[in-house]
Structures are given as structure tokens and as C-alpha cells.
N, C-alpha and C positions, 0 to 999 in steps of 0.2 A: 529441474522438472517443471514444465509449463503448468501442469495441473496443480502442483504444489503452490506455485506462485498465484494462480487464479484463486485457490482456496484462501491463501493468505490475504489476497486483495479483498475478497469478500469479507473477511474478518475485520480488516482495517476500515472498510466502508462503514461498518457499524459504529466505529469510534470517531469517524470524521464528520464534521458538519456537512450538510447537503452541498454547500458551495464547493467543498473540496473533495467530494466523493469521486468524481470523474478524474480529477488530477491525481488524487491519491492512488486510485486503481491503476491509472496509466503508468505513473512513476514506479509503482510496485512491480508491474509486469516488466518494465524496462530495466529496473535496477537489480543488482544482485542482492541476495538475502542479507548480506553484510551491511548494505545501505540502510537497513531497517532502523538502525540507531540514529542515523541522520534524520530520518523522517520523524522518529519519536521526539527528537529535540525541538521540532517545530510545534509540538502540541502543548 
């Protein structure tokens, strides 16, 4: 659900540095929810 992904992206933005906000949101919208673990590994 795109709305769920947008909500998740907004939550991620709060955890990411400003420099990664746009990239993090983009990747979250493009990737499947399962990819969340891969994103968490970079933090």
C-alpha cells in the first residue's frame, strides 16, 4: 500500500540525518517492506 510506505518513509526520515532524508524516503518508497532490514543495517 503506497500510503503505508509513505507513512513508513516519514517515520524513517525522523531517524535519518538530513543528508540521507531524501535518499532514505526514495528508497523506502521504491523498496518492499522486507528491504527495511537492509536499510537498518546502514544505520
